[in-house]
N, C-alpha and C positions, 0 to 999 in steps of 0.2 A: 743260730749257732756261730760262735766266733771260731777262728782258726788260729791256734796258737802256733806260731812259727819260731818257738824257742827250742825246737828239737835239734838245732845245731846243723841242720841240713841247710845248703844253699838253694833258696827257692826262686832266685832271680833268673836262673836260666830255664825255668820251668815255662813251657809255652801257655799264653793266656788266651784262651777262646772258650766260647759259650755257644755250641751249636744248639742248645735248647732255646736260645733267645729268639730265633725267628722260625723255627720249625713249623710251628702251628700256622703261622700266617702264610708261609710257603704252601703248606698243604692246603689251606683255604684258597689260595689263589689258583692252584692246579685244579681243585675240584670244581671251581667256577667256570673253567674252560671245559665246554661240553665236548668230550672226545668219544662219544658213543660209537660202538664198533657192533653193527647188526649182523656182521657175518657176510654181508654182501657188499656192493659197492655204494651203498647209500651211507648217509651219515657224515657228520661234519669233518671227520679225519683228525689228525693229531698235530697238523702244521701250527696252529696257534699255540698249542703247548709247547711244541719243540722250539718255537721262536721265543717263547717266554723263558723256557730253560736256557737258551742261547744267552738271553739277555742278562739272566743272573749269573751265569758263569763270566760273561764278558764284563760285568760289574767289578769282578776281582781279579781280572787280567788273564782268563782262561779262554782262549779261542775254541770255536767249535765248528764243526762241519755239519750241514744238513743234507740227508740224503732221501730223495723222494721218487718212488717208483710210479705212483699214479697220483693224480691231482689231490693234495691234502694228506696223503699217506706218508707222513714225514717222521723219520729217525734223526737222532743226533748223536754224533761221536765227538768226543774231546780227549784230550791227553792233558793229565795233570801231573806234575812233578817229572822227574827223570830226563832222560834225552829222547827227543823224538825217535821213535824206530829203536829204542833201547831194548836189549834183550831181558826177558823175565818180567814182562808188563803183567799187571794184574788187572782183570776186567771186572768192572763193578757195573751192573746194569739193572735197569728197571723197564718197565713199560709205560706208555702213556695213554693207552686207549682203556676204556671201560665197557662192561657189558650194559645193555639197555636198562633203563629204570622208568618205570611207569609212575609219574607223580602221584596218581591216585593210591598207589601201594606205600607211599612214604608218609610219615608224621611231618616231615618238612620238605621243602623242594630239593629234590636230590642233587641240584646244582648250586645250592645256596652257599654251602660251607659254613652253615650255621653251627654256632656253638650252643647247645642246650643241655642243662643238667650236668655240665661239666664234661660233655662229650662233643666231639667235632662230627657233625653229620654231613653226609654227601656221598655220592657215588664215586667210589675210588678211596674212600676214607680208610679203608682196610685192604684194598687190592687195587692198585698198587701206588697211588699217588701219596700214601702217607710214606712208604720206603723212599720214593722218588725225593720227597721233602726232606726226609732225614739225611739221605746222601748228600743232597745239594747243601743242606744247612752245615753239615761237618766239613765238607770240602770248602765252602765259603769262609767258615769261621777259621778253619786252620790255615787257610790261604792269607786272610787278613792277618792273622798272628805270625806268619812267617814261618809256618810249621808244613811246609810242603814237603812231600816224601822224596827221597833220592831215588826210589824205584819208580819207574813209569806206572802210572795207573790210568786205564783207559776208562773213561765214563761213557756208558752207552744208554741212550733212552730210545726204546724202539715202539715203532707203530705195529699194530695188528697182532698182538700177542694174544688177544682174546678170541681170535679166529684163526689160529694157526701159524701166525708169523710170516705168512707168505709176503706181505707187503712192506715187512719189517726186517726181522732178523735174517731171514732167508736171503733177502736182497743185499744186506750187508756182507754175509759170509760168502755169498757166490760173486758178487760184483766189486765189493770194497774191503775184501779181507785185509789189505795193507793198511787200513785205518784201525784195525782191531788190534 
């Protein structure tokens, strides 16, 4: 489908960004990082995923802070746009952990990020690594296009949502509220 620009409107000031361009790859990468939360102190934790998100944000000039209560139980907070500490910040958040997946219950490896029959398969594909990838893709695309919001936006990716948030959101609210 072609886009006819003869409507008289000035389209040159319209930002050019395509968040759909990388969202599937970002989601696949996140799925491939096992962040299984068993509800106890076992499991790999979220640190590798938080570090991956930090790298993705850093690639477009957004710095972030990692917060870790226990070894491997890591959350990330970053500010996008606005002035640091600016009033009226909007909080956008997702979580990095997933519930356990028994491979024998799956048609594909739950941590493969395989695309089959037009669908992306893997633990977290619908809760919540999909949303994390969408959020990251939009932020990265808009930042590359120079479409950074004037209002401060806090990006938060938490640990431990699947087991109550005690090692993630609770730590941020109780000990690092100034970052939110």
